[in-house]
C-alpha positions in Angstrom: 121.3 153.2 121.4 119.2 151.3 122.5 115.9 150.9 121.0 112.7 151.9 123.1 111.2 148.9 123.2 113.8 147.5 124.8 114.9 150.3 127.5 112.4 149.4 130.2 113.4 145.6 130.4 117.2 146.2 130.1 116.2 149.2 133.3 114.4 146.5 135.2 117.5 144.1 135.1 120.0 146.6 136.0 117.5 147.5 139.0 117.2 143.8 139.9 121.0 143.2 139.4 121.4 146.3 142.1 119.0 145.3 144.6 120.6 141.8 144.4 124.7 143.1 145.2 123.0 145.1 147.9 121.6 142.4 149.7 124.2 139.8 149.2 126.8 142.5 151.2 124.4 143.1 153.6 123.8 139.7 154.0 127.8 138.8 154.2 128.1 142.3 156.6 125.3 141.1 159.3 126.9 136.9 158.6 130.5 137.4 159.4 131.1 136.9 163.4 133.0 139.9 165.7 136.6 138.7 166.3 137.4 138.0 169.6 139.0 141.2 171.7 142.7 139.5 171.9 142.1 138.3 168.2 141.2 141.4 167.0 144.5 143.6 168.8 147.4 140.9 167.1 145.3 141.6 163.5 146.0 145.2 164.4 149.6 145.0 165.5 150.3 142.9 162.8 148.8 145.7 160.1 150.6 148.5 161.9 154.5 146.1 161.5 152.7 145.2 157.8 152.3 149.3 156.6 155.5 150.5 158.9 158.1 148.1 156.6 156.2 148.6 153.4 157.5 150.9 150.6 155.9 153.8 149.8 153.9 153.1 146.9 152.0 150.3 149.0 150.5 152.6 151.7 147.3 152.3 150.1 144.8 150.8 152.3 143.9 147.3 152.5 140.2 147.4 151.0 137.4 147.0 153.1 135.1 143.4 153.2 132.1 145.0 151.4 134.3 146.0 148.4 135.7 142.7 148.0 132.8 141.2 147.5 130.9 143.7 145.4 133.8 143.8 143.0 133.7 139.9 143.0 129.7 139.3 142.7 129.6 142.1 140.3 132.4 140.2 137.8 130.8 137.0 138.1 127.2 139.0 136.6 128.7 140.7 134.1 130.3 137.6 132.5 126.9 135.7 133.0 125.0 138.7 131.2 127.5 139.1 128.9 126.1 136.9 126.0 122.5 138.2 126.9 124.1 141.7 126.2 125.4 140.6 123.1 122.2 138.9 121.3 120.7 142.6 122.6 122.7 144.4 121.0 122.9 142.2 118.0 118.8 142.6 117.5 119.0 146.7 118.7 121.5 146.6 115.5 118.8 144.4 113.4 115.9 146.7 113.9 117.7 149.5 113.3 118.8 148.5 110.0 115.3 146.8 109.3 116.5 143.6 108.7 113.9 141.3 107.2 114.8 138.5 109.3 114.0 140.3 112.6 111.5 141.4 114.5 110.7 144.4 111.8 109.0 142.0 109.6 106.0 141.9 111.7 104.8 144.7 109.4 102.4 142.5 107.1 102.8 145.7 104.2 106.4 143.7 103.4 106.0 140.0 104.4 107.0 138.5 101.1 104.9 135.1 99.8 108.7 134.0 100.5 109.3 134.3 103.8 105.8 132.9 104.3 106.3 129.2 103.1 109.8 129.6 104.5 108.4 130.3 107.9 106.0 127.6 107.6 108.2 124.8 106.6 110.8 126.1 109.4 107.9 125.7 111.6 107.4 122.3 110.5 111.1 121.6 111.3 111.2 122.3 114.2 108.5 119.9 115.1 110.5 117.2 113.8 108.9 116.1 110.2 111.0 114.0 108.7 113.2 115.0 105.3 111.1 113.2 102.8 108.4 115.3 104.4 110.1 118.5 104.6 111.5 117.8 101.0 107.4 117.0 100.2 106.9 120.7 101.7 109.5 122.4 99.5 108.0 120.7 96.5 104.8 122.8 96.8 105.9 125.7 98.0 108.3 126.4 94.7 105.1 125.9 92.4 103.4 128.2 95.2 105.9 130.9 94.9 106.1 130.9 90.8 102.1 131.7 90.7 101.5 133.9 93.7 102.6 137.4 94.3 105.2 138.4 95.1 103.8 140.2 98.8 101.7 137.7 101.4 99.3 140.6 101.9 98.4 140.2 97.8 97.3 136.7 98.1 93.5 136.9 98.3 90.7 135.1 97.5 90.5 136.5 93.8 93.9 136.2 93.2 93.6 132.3 94.5 90.8 131.7 91.6 93.1 132.7 89.0 95.8 130.4 90.9 93.1 127.2 90.3 92.4 127.7 86.9 96.1 128.1 85.9 96.7 125.2 87.4 93.8 123.5 85.9 95.5 124.4 82.1 98.6 122.9 83.4 97.0 119.7 84.0 96.9 119.3 88.0 94.8 118.1 89.9 94.6 116.9 93.7 98.1 118.7 93.9 96.2 122.0 93.8 94.1 120.4 96.9 97.5 120.0 98.0 99.0 123.3 97.7 96.2 125.4 98.6 94.7 123.0 101.8 97.2 121.4 103.6 100.0 123.9 102.3 98.9 127.6 102.1 96.0 127.7 104.7 98.2 126.6 107.5 101.0 128.7 106.4 98.7 131.6 106.0 97.3 130.9 109.2 100.5 130.7 111.2 101.2 134.2 109.8 97.9 135.3 110.9 99.0 134.4 114.6 102.4 136.1 114.1 101.1 139.1 112.7 102.2 138.6 109.3 99.1 138.6 107.5 95.7 140.5 108.3 93.1 138.2 106.8 91.2 135.2 107.9 92.5 132.5 105.5 89.2 130.7 105.8 87.8 133.3 103.3 91.2 133.4 101.2 91.1 129.4 100.4 88.6 128.9 97.7 86.5 126.3 98.3 88.1 123.1 96.5 86.0 120.1 97.9 85.4 119.5 94.2 89.1 119.0 93.0 89.7 116.6 96.0 88.9 113.5 94.2 90.9 110.5 94.7 92.7 108.7 91.7 90.8 105.6 90.2 94.0 104.2 87.8 94.4 100.1 89.1 96.6 97.6 86.7 95.1 94.7 85.3 97.3 91.4 85.5 97.7 91.7 81.7 98.5 95.8 82.2 100.8 94.5 84.9 102.6 92.2 82.8 103.0 94.5 79.8 104.4 97.0 82.4 107.0 94.5 83.8 108.3 93.3 80.3 108.7 97.0 78.6 111.1 97.6 81.5 112.9 94.7 81.2 113.7 95.2 78.1 114.6 99.0 78.2 118.3 98.2 79.2 120.0 95.9 82.0 119.3 98.2 84.9 115.4 97.9 83.2 115.5 94.0 84.6 116.1 95.1 87.5 113.4 98.0 87.7 110.9 95.5 86.0 111.2 93.0 88.8 110.9 96.1 90.9 108.2 97.0 89.9 106.4 93.5 89.9 107.3 93.4 93.8 105.5 96.9 94.2 102.4 95.2 92.5 102.5 91.8 94.0 102.8 93.5 97.7 101.0 97.5 97.3 104.2 98.5 98.7 104.2 102.3 98.8 107.6 103.5 97.0 109.3 104.5 100.4 109.6 100.8 101.1 111.2 99.8 97.3 115.0 100.3 98.7 114.4 98.9 101.5 113.2 95.7 100.5 115.5 92.5 101.6 116.1 89.4 99.9 114.8 88.0 103.0 111.8 89.7 102.9 110.4 87.5 100.6 108.3 83.8 101.4 110.6 81.3 99.7 106.9 79.8 99.2 105.9 83.2 97.6 103.1 83.6 99.9 103.5 87.2 100.4 106.6 89.4 101.8 107.5 91.9 104.7 107.7 95.8 103.3 109.6 98.3 105.6 107.4 101.3 105.2 108.5 104.5 107.2 105.5 106.2 107.2 104.5 105.4 110.6 104.7 102.2 112.5 102.4 100.2 110.8 104.2 100.6 107.4 106.3 98.3 108.9 104.3 95.2 108.3 103.5 91.8 106.2 101.5 91.9 103.1 100.1 88.6 101.7 100.2 87.8 98.3 98.9 83.7 98.2 97.1 84.8 94.4 98.5 82.6 91.7 99.1 86.0 89.9 100.8 88.2 93.1 103.1 84.7 93.6 104.0 85.1 89.7 104.7 88.9 89.8 106.9 87.5 93.4 108.6 84.5 91.7 109.2 87.1 88.4 111.0 89.6 90.8 113.3 87.0 92.9 114.8 85.8 89.4 115.6 89.3 88.1 116.5 91.3 91.2 120.1 92.7 91.0 120.7 94.4 94.4 123.6 94.1 96.2 124.7 93.1 100.1 121.1 91.5 101.0 119.7 94.8 99.0 116.7 93.1 96.3 117.2 95.8 94.2 119.2 98.9 93.3 118.6 102.2 93.7 115.8 103.5 91.0 114.6 107.2 92.4 111.0 108.6 92.3 111.7 110.7 89.5 113.5 108.2 87.2 110.5 105.7 88.3 107.3 107.4 87.3 109.1 109.0 84.3 110.2 105.7 83.1 106.3 104.4 83.9 104.7 106.7 81.9 107.0 106.7 79.0 106.6 102.2 78.5 102.7 103.3 79.2 102.5 105.6 76.4 104.4 102.6 74.3 102.1 100.6 75.1 99.2 102.7 74.4 97.6 102.4 78.1 96.4 104.8 80.5 100.1 106.0 82.3 100.4 105.1 86.1 102.5 106.2 88.8 104.5 104.4 91.3 101.5 105.2 93.5 98.8 102.7 91.5 101.1 99.9 92.5 99.1 100.3 95.8 95.8 100.9 94.3 96.1 97.8 91.9 96.8 95.7 95.3 94.0 97.5 97.4 91.3 96.1 94.2 93.1 92.6 93.3 92.4 92.0 97.1 88.4 93.2 97.3 87.4 91.4 94.3 88.9 88.4 95.8 86.1 89.1 99.1 88.7 90.3 101.7 87.0 92.4 104.0 88.1 96.2 104.0 90.1 96.0 107.2 92.1 93.2 106.5 93.3 94.9 103.3 93.9 98.1 105.2 96.1 95.9 108.2 98.2 94.4 104.9 98.9 98.1 103.2 100.0 99.5 106.7 97.1 102.2 107.0 96.6 103.3 110.2 93.7 101.7 112.3 90.1 103.5 111.7 88.4 102.4 114.4 89.3 102.7 118.7 89.3 99.0 118.8 92.0 98.6 116.0 93.7 102.0 117.6 93.9 101.0 121.3 93.3 97.7 121.2 94.4 94.7 118.5 96.5 98.1 116.6 96.2 95.9 113.5 99.1 93.4 114.9 99.1 89.9 113.3 101.6 87.7 112.6 102.3 86.7 109.1 101.1 83.3 109.0 97.4 84.5 110.6 97.7 87.3 108.2 98.0 84.4 105.5 95.1 82.4 107.3 92.5 85.5 107.6 92.8 86.3 104.0 92.3 83.0 102.5 89.4 82.0 104.9 87.7 86.1 103.5 88.3 84.0 99.9 87.0 81.2 100.3 84.1 82.5 102.1 83.8 85.1 98.7 83.4 81.9 96.4 81.3 79.8 98.5 78.9 83.0 98.3 79.4 83.2 94.7 79.4 79.7 93.7 83.1 80.0 92.1 86.2 78.0 92.8 88.2 78.9 95.4 91.9 80.1 95.3 94.8 77.4 96.1 96.0 77.8 99.3 99.2 77.5 97.5 98.8 78.3 94.0 102.2 77.1 92.5 104.3 79.7 90.5 106.0 78.5 87.5 109.8 76.8 88.0 110.4 76.9 84.7 110.0 78.9 81.0 110.1 82.5 80.5 108.2 84.4 82.5 108.1 87.4 80.3 105.3 85.7 78.6 101.9 87.0 80.4 100.0 83.9 82.1 96.6 83.7 80.5 93.4 82.2 81.8 95.3 80.8 85.2 94.1 83.8 86.7 91.2 84.5 87.9 89.6 86.2 91.0 87.3 83.7 92.6 83.6 85.7 93.4 83.2 87.4 90.5 80.0 88.0 89.2 80.6 87.6 85.5 83.2 85.1 83.7 86.4 86.3 82.4 90.1 86.5 84.1 90.5 89.9 85.7 92.8 90.8 83.0 89.4 91.0 80.8 87.7 93.2 82.6 88.6 94.9 85.8 85.9 96.8 87.6 88.2 99.8 89.0 87.4 100.9 93.1 87.9 104.3 94.1 90.9 104.0 96.9 92.0 107.1 99.0 95.4 106.4 100.1 
């Protein structure tokens, strides 16, 4: 039996089809020209002769043109609407048995949290989000499903306050902000728009502004070299991992660009490297690296890298990379670092050297933040031009502070064991106090 909600639509469709058939047949009758008298007479005589010689079983009269046309049109219409009818019947069966994947799920009392997050991820997939973004959403959803009630209607402000406390006890900080503000709130908004969730998400999600604090971990030159040496000693694959980490620190490359690095990307003079990011068009960029510490790290990376077929490095998964870095930092007795901390390190080194923020944004591949940069310049610079601008900022900052400027083409070690961290040779101009950056590093807050 057809569902009552669909009956008016089906009846209206039947009326439209019937009216179309009547109008079409009437048009055929009007448009058919009348036969001349002589031709009509010949046709009638021929028809009589045919009926006289026919067998008794074929005495049925010839169907009129109206019946023929009506039958043909009905067959065509049925063939066209048959797939639609099958879908209607399938939907009717789902409504009858209460299938949770059909419209019966509109009852908010039976709408589950799993369906909530699944619908939001599906909507983002339809909008064309990348596979990496969908995987990130799946990770947030997994954590939410493990800590939230089974039914979406049970997600309340009080329940989420308890969720925040549990996640804090587990050591999560900014991650909680991503789970609730960047994922759960838009998912609840979508569910409310679809009549699956009754409350306003703005009243349900707690205020988490105090938890949205960016990380401030940044590496000194000595810490970077200590991690590189420790990774190199771990195994044969560790040599390649050490080279990959050294290249990432020198260029500020995000993890997505590590596996895309090519041998040809690094300049022969070690003054920079191309970085093949994927987040947006600006992530395909050139990263200057003419500070002596960066050049030494790039030279180390080129000598230790073990990539094949033009690739600079072998595959190093994100999970393994972060776990390897945590283990190495624990052995060294220093604060743990992650794959994303190399971008903060790259930023701090250049800011300490006196390079203006807008140029560092270009080297990091950030989206332009001003109308001028967004619509006119678009943050595009040739590598040599970008190096020239970086060097000019460093030299100007050095003159203001009265410290020696960094050489524009600092030599890199061509011989010897680079596993020994350079000392005394890597100083950033413009520091108000004396001593290498390895001895004193002022951590800056960097929000990626």
